[in-house]
Each structure stands twice: as C-alpha cells, then as structure tokens.
N, C-alpha and C positions, 0 to 999 in steps of 0.2 A: 406411732409411738407404742412401745411395749412396756408393760409393767414389770418390775423386777423385785424379787424378794431375796433375802439373805438365806443362809443355811438354816436359820431358825424360823423362817417364814415371816420375818419382819420386813416392812417396806423399805426399799432403797429408791434412789432416783431413777426414773424411767430412762429407757434408752431407745435408739432408733431400731428399725427393723433389720437394717444391715448389721448393726452391732449384735443384735440378738441371734442372727443366723451364725455369726462367727463363734459366739459363745457356745451355741449348741453343737456346732461342728467340732469344736475343740474339746468337747466333753466337760466343760466347766459349768454348764447349766443343763437343767432338765425342764421339760414343759410341766408347768404347775396347773394351768388352766388354758382352755382353748379359746373360749369366747367370754369376755375379752381375753386377749392373749397375754398370759402371765408366765414368766419363767422364774426359776429359782436357782440362784448361784450356789454351788456346792463348796466354794472356797472363800466366801466373803461373809463378814458379819457387820451388822449395823454400827456397832461401837468402833469399828476400825475404818469407817467410811465417812467421807465429807458430804453432808446433806445440805442442800440449799433450801431457802424458805419457799414453801409451796402454799399457795392460797387456793381454797376451794370456793368458787363463786357460784351463787344460785340465783336464778330468776324464776320464782314460783309462778305457776299458771294453773288455770282451771282444767284444761284438757292436757297440756304438756308443760313440763318444767325444763328450763334450760340449765345446763351444768357446764362449767368451764374450770379447768385447772390451769393456774397461772404460776409460772416460776419467776421469781424476782432475782435479777442478776445484773450487775454493772449499770445500775441506774435506770434500768428499763424493765418492763414486764413482758414475758414471753408466754403466750397461750400454747400449751403443749397438748391439751386434750379437750375435746368437745363431746358433749353427750346431750341427748334429749330423753327425758323420762315421760312416756305416754301413760297417763293414768287410766284406771278402769272407770268406765262410764255406765256400768250396769248395776251398781250397788243398790240404788233406790228401786229399780224395777224388780230385782230379785227379792228384796225385802217385802215389797208390796205383793208379789206373787205368793210368797210364803204366808203372809198374813191372810190373803184371800183363801188359800187352801185350808188353813187352820180354822177360819171362820165357817167355811162350808162344812167342815168335818164335824163341828159341834151340832149342826142341825141334822146330821145323818145318824143312822143307827150304828155308830162305830164307837170305839173307845172314847169316853168323854174326856175332853180337855178343857179344864176350867179357864175362863177368860181372865186375863190379867188387866185389871182396870186401873185403879189408883194406888196400887200397892208398890209402885216404883216411883222414885223421885230422881230428877236430873241433878247430878252433882254440880258443884261450882266449876265453871270452865267447860261445860258440856258442849260437844260439837255434834252435828248430825252425822250418822254413820258414813254417808258418802264423803263428807269433808274429812272426817277422821281417817278414812281409808287412804285418801290422797296424802295426808300428812305421814301416815305410817309407811307408805310406799317410798316417799322421799327420804325418810329417816333410814329405811332399809338400804337405799342406794348410797346414802352418805356413809353408812357403816361399811359397805362393800369397798368404796373408794378409800376409806381410811385403812383398810387391810392391805391395799395395794400401793398406797402413796403415803409419803411422810408429810401429811397435812399439818401445817402449823397454825392456821387460822381459817375461819369461815366468814365469808361476806355474803349476806343475803339481802336482796332488794325488798324493801317494805313499802307497799303501795296502799294508799287509802283512796277509795273511789267515792266521789260525791254523786250518788245515784240520781238525785234530783237535777243536778247540773248536767248530767249526761243526757237527760231528756230535754232540759231547757237551759241553754247556756246563759241566758239573760236573767235567770232567777236571782233574787236577792231579798234580804230583809224578811218581812212578814210572809212573803210568798212561800217560804219554806214550810210554813204551817198550813198551807192551803194546797193540798194535793188534788189528785184527779177526782176524788170523791167528796171534796169540800162542799158542804151544804146539803148532803144527802145522809139520811139516817141508816139506810140499808143499801147494799149493792144492787139488789133487785130493783129498788126504786130508781137508782141511777141508770140501770140498763133499760128500764121501761121508757124513760125519757130520751135516752140516747138513740134507741132504735124505733121510736115512734109507736110503741105498743104493737108491733107487728113482727112477723118472723123475718130475721135478717137474711135468710137464704132464699126463700120464695116470695116474701113480701106480703103474705096473707095476713088479714086482720080478723079479729073476732074469733080466734081459735085459742085453745089453751096453749100457753107458752112455757117453756122450761129453759133453764140456763144451760148453755152449750159452749164448749171450748173451741176456739178456732183451730189451734194446734192441740190435738188430743193429749191427754196426760200420758197415755201409753207411748206417745211419740215424742215426749220431752216437753209437753206444754205445761204451763203453770196456771195458778189461779189469779194472775194479775188481771186488773179490771179491763185492760185493753185486749186481753185474750178471751174475754167472755162476750157472748152474744145471746140473744133470745132466739129460740128455735121452736118450731112446732114438732110434735112427735113424729110425724111422717118424714120430715127432713132429717131429723136426728137418726132415725132408723135407716133411712136410705143412705146416709153418708157413712155410718159406722165409725171406724177409727182411722179413716183415710185423711191424709193431709188435704187442704183446700186445693192445692195445685194438682194433686192426683185425681181428685173428684172432678175438677174442671175438665181435664182431658177426657174423662168418660162422658161428661155431660155434653161435650161438643158434638158427639156423634149421635145424640138422641134427638128425635123429632117431637117429643112431647112439649107442650107449652110450659108446663111446670119446670121441666129441665132447662128450657131456654131462659126462664126467669132466674133460675138458680145460677146458670152460667154468667148472666149479666151482673148478678149481685156479688159474686165471689171476688172479682177484682176490687170492688168498692170496699168490701170487708178487709181485704189484705192491705189496702191503702191506709186504713185506720189502725192497723196492727202495729204495735210498738215492739222494738227489740227486747227480748227478755234480759233481765239483769242477774241471772243466776251466777255468772262468773264473777261479777263485781261483788255480789253478796258473799260469795265464798271467800274472796280475798280479804274483805273487811272482817269477816268472822274469824279467820284462821291465822292472820298475820302474827298476832302476839303469841298464840298457842305454838306456832312453828318455832319462833325464836326461843321460847322457854324450853322446848324439847331439844333444840340444838345446843343450848347452853348446858343441858344435863350430860352432854357427851364429854365435857371437860376441856373443850377447846375455846379460845377466845372467839366470840361471835360479834360481828359488826353489822349494823343495818345501814342501808343506803337508800336515799329517796329515788323515785323514778326519774325526777328531773335531772339528777346527776348522770344517770344512765343514758338518757337521751342526749345530753350535752357531750358525753364521751364518745358516743356512737357517731354523732355528727363531726366531732373533732377528728376522728380517725377514718371517716368515710366508709363506715361499715353498713351493710344492708340490715334490714329489720328482720332478725331471726331470734329464736329463743336462746340459742347458744351464744350469739354475739351480744345479746342483751346481758347475759350472765357474765360474759367476758368484760363488759364495760361497767359492771356494777361497782359502786364504791369509788374511792379516790384512786386514780391511775397515775402513779408517779413516773414522770419521764415519758418515753415513747412506748408504744404497744406493738409488739411483733407477733404475727400469727404464724406459728410453726406447725399447727395441727392441720393435716390435709383431709381428714375424714371426720365424720360425725357418727358416733355410735348411738344407736337407738335402742333403748330399753322399753319394752312394752309389758306392763303388768297384766298378767293373765290369771293370777290366782293359782291355788293348788288343788283344784277340783272341788268336789262337794261331798258332804257326808250323807246326803239324801240317797237312799238306796232305791226308793220307788220313783219311777218316771211317770208323772201324771200328764193327762191331756189338759186342754184349756179349761175343762170343767172341773178339774181336780180329781178325776177318777184315774186309777192306775192303768197304764197302757204297757208297762214293762218294768223290769227290775235290773239294776246294774249288777255286774259281777262283784263278788266279795273280794276279788283279787285285782289290784291295779297293775301288777307285773305280769306280762305275758311274753313267754319266750325270751326273757331277759330284758324286755323293753317296757317302758311306761309312757303313756301319752304325754307329749311335751318334750321328750328326749330329743336332743340334736343328733342326727344320724347322717351317715353318708352311705348311699345305696348304689351299688354297681349292678345294674340290671343287664344281663347278657343278651336278652332278645325280647321281642314283643313290642307292643305299642309304646312303652316307656323305656325302651332300650337306651342305655347310657348311664351317666353318673348324675345322681340327684343328691343335693345336700339341703336338709330342712328339718322341720320338726315333725315327729311321727305321731300318728293317731293309731293306737294299737287295737287289735281285735283278738278274741280268744282263738280264732281260727288260725292265727299266725300270718295272715295277709294284711298288711298295714297300708295306710295312706300317708303321704308326705306333703306337708304344707310349707309355704314360705313364711317370711316374717309377717306379712299382712294377713295371713290366714287363708290365702288362696291355694287350692290343691294343685300340686304340680305332678303328682303320680298317685295312682290308685291300685290297690290290690297287689302290693309288692311283698314278696315272701320275706320272712324274717331272716332267711338264710343269706339274702343278698345285702342285709343291712349291717352296718358297723357303727357301734356306739361312739360318738364323738364327745358328748358331754351330757351329764344327767340334768334332768329338769329341776329348776330352782324357783319356779313361779314367775319367770320372765322369759319372753322371747326376744331375740337379739337381731339387729340388722345394722347395716352400715351404708353410708352414702358419702359422696364427695362434698366437702364443705363449700358453701357459697363464697365467691370471691368478692373482695372489697372493691369499691369504686376507685380507690387510690392505686390499685395494683395494675 
C-alpha cells in the first residue's frame, strides 16, 4: 500500500504499488516521502475526490503497540495497512543516570547545584516519565498517519488488568486485602522469615544481611517483594549487577565450596521469583490518559474491551500479533479481509541528547561531543544508500548512518546492527532525513483460514 496526497498535501485514499508506479511514470505524481512511501498527485484535490470511511485501530502495549488501518466498504472491513510502534525502553535508566551524576556533582568541588526537594508537586493526572513517553510516541504516530490518510474515527483497545488475579486466579473476596506482606509490619521482617535469617545465595547464618534484588535494578528489576532476597556483603559484591542466570554459568566452573553452594541455591531462588507486573501497571495507569489525549485530536474515539478483540480474532482465525489485535479491536461489521501484505515497524529512538559531556560510570568526563550534528551534509540517524566501489564492504548498503567528523561513517540496519563501517561520505546518498524513528518492514503473518 502507498499513501497518496493531493496537490495541497491533504490525504487521499491509498493506492497499490502498481498504481503508484504508473502515476509516477506518467508524471502525474511525485515522491513526497520515501519511508513510508508517500506520493503527491499534481492534478488532484481532496474536494474533488471520493473518500471512503477509514478507521484507525490501536492496540496499546508496554513494549510495542499494534496499529491497523481499516477501510469500510460494501458491508465488510478491509485491512489495508499494518504497523507496529516499538517504544523506547531506556527512559527510566537515563533519568536515573542523570540523577546520579547530579548527586555526585554536589559533593565534589564543582559548580554548586542546589537539590530540588519538595519544591515540585505532581499535577492531577501525572504519569511517570517512561509511561508519558510511550503515550507521546503513540500520539506522534497517530498524527503522522492522519497526515497521510483520511482517518474518520479512532478505535482503541482499553484493557484493565487485575494484577492480583494474574498471580492467583482463585482469589476472591477478602483475599484481595491480604497480599504477600499481609501480617508483617516491614518488608525486612517478611524477608527474614522467608529466607530463615540466612543469606539466600550461600546459606550462611550469623552474618550481617542486607536486602538484595534477584534481578538488579540496572537490568530492569523492581522492588517487588518476590524480587527481594537477603544477602551477605560478600555475595552481593561477588555478584555485582549480573543476572542470576549469568552468575550461575560462571559459578559452574568454580571449584570453591562457597561457589558450589551458590550454584545450588540460584535455581531455588529463581523458582520463587514471580513475573514482574510493570506492563500491567502501565496499561492500568495510562488507559484513560491515552483516550483523553486522542479525543483532543478532534476525531471520534471509541474504546473496545479486550474480550471483544479475542472473540474477533478467533472468529476470523488470525494469529496472535500486535497488528492483528489492532485489526480486530472493536465491533467488526460483516467480514474482515486482509489486504495488507507487509507490516511496517516504527522504532522510537529519540532525537539525540543535549548533554555535551560524555561521563564515565563514575560521573567524571571522558570526552565531549561535537557542537555540530551535521557532518558532510549527513546527521546520525539519516536513511542513506551507499554504493561502495571496493574493499571489504563493496556493494550497495541501505540503512541508518552514524556520522563522524572525519567523514567516514557507519551504516546500521533497523535493529541497530552494523552492516558497514568506515564508509566515506562521498559514497553515501541521502534517502530521508532523520525524524526520531527508525523504520523496517517484514511480511505479515498468515491467518489459519488462508
């Protein structure tokens, strides 16, 4: 599918790739954007065109959001476009790193930066920065699609998770008021009884114990009670911020008795570890906020329960994917036809950083960024096509460029893997400027009914 704009850059109905090639060959259209591919007609205006009803359906998610564009015609719905928006997962880590650097700077003999304690209040409807960033990325994507498609209404799946029932499906009544810490005044008191007042890793007793996370916070761990254990100082320092599985592989090759006991206890600790509920908490906190923001766009917004999505997906025999969930959100009138062959992936990568100093892990400067983002006419994140005449990377490479002041760039694919290194800017041709997203495409999954 190809997006189509009129002579005044207003959205028209999309067309097929074959139709777009004919329009370009006849000189009736010009290329407006490369990824996603958008053409602009020079001899057509929206007021002189017949536009069909187009629905934008959204399946919000914690790591990825499914998007589907559905055309309603002749008593059936036709899915003409699939997309997945992959959210940024590093917001919290970046904020914590910045906070740590600011805190360490106050104790050094540098420019004083007064701490901000209770001089800020959270406004009504406040969301954590990581959740708010996901909402903003989705709203940005909706605005992009509205510029390329004549969207008439928005359908968004609204899900509410019962976090206690996710852990215990048989819970009911007063049991909702009796969580894991019921009967304990402090978390430390609960952990002392749970682990028998001994180190959970090596099993030693009679030593000073401290609270330790099974999955470190730097690796995505939380302060949930099931993720906390008691540890002696020796085990905590020996483990560092490694995951239990990583530490277990190292301990298997050690002949020390302490390491053998640690290797025996790690599987027992992992067996008592419960799955984190970060994704469910995000969906519960942001579902109303998302709907309010979508309503501010001025289009009709309809919410749909997850049960209706599951029923529609089973009715049409579609596999479980983000974009098929979005396609089945809401009431589907008549039959559903899948006309989209590909899924376009949008990966939010941000627009760089304003921080000029590059610190090490202790907060001390180890380098400084250039004041100029543009080098030899290219900027990091630009989509380029490189024709390398000779050498190790001889051939044609298309990807996202990482620039250097020397003029020799690296080219990476959609997932950030480097496909070429040290390519001269003379061999690169700009395809599309960087807009905060990287793009990829894959073939859509087939339904079981096809």
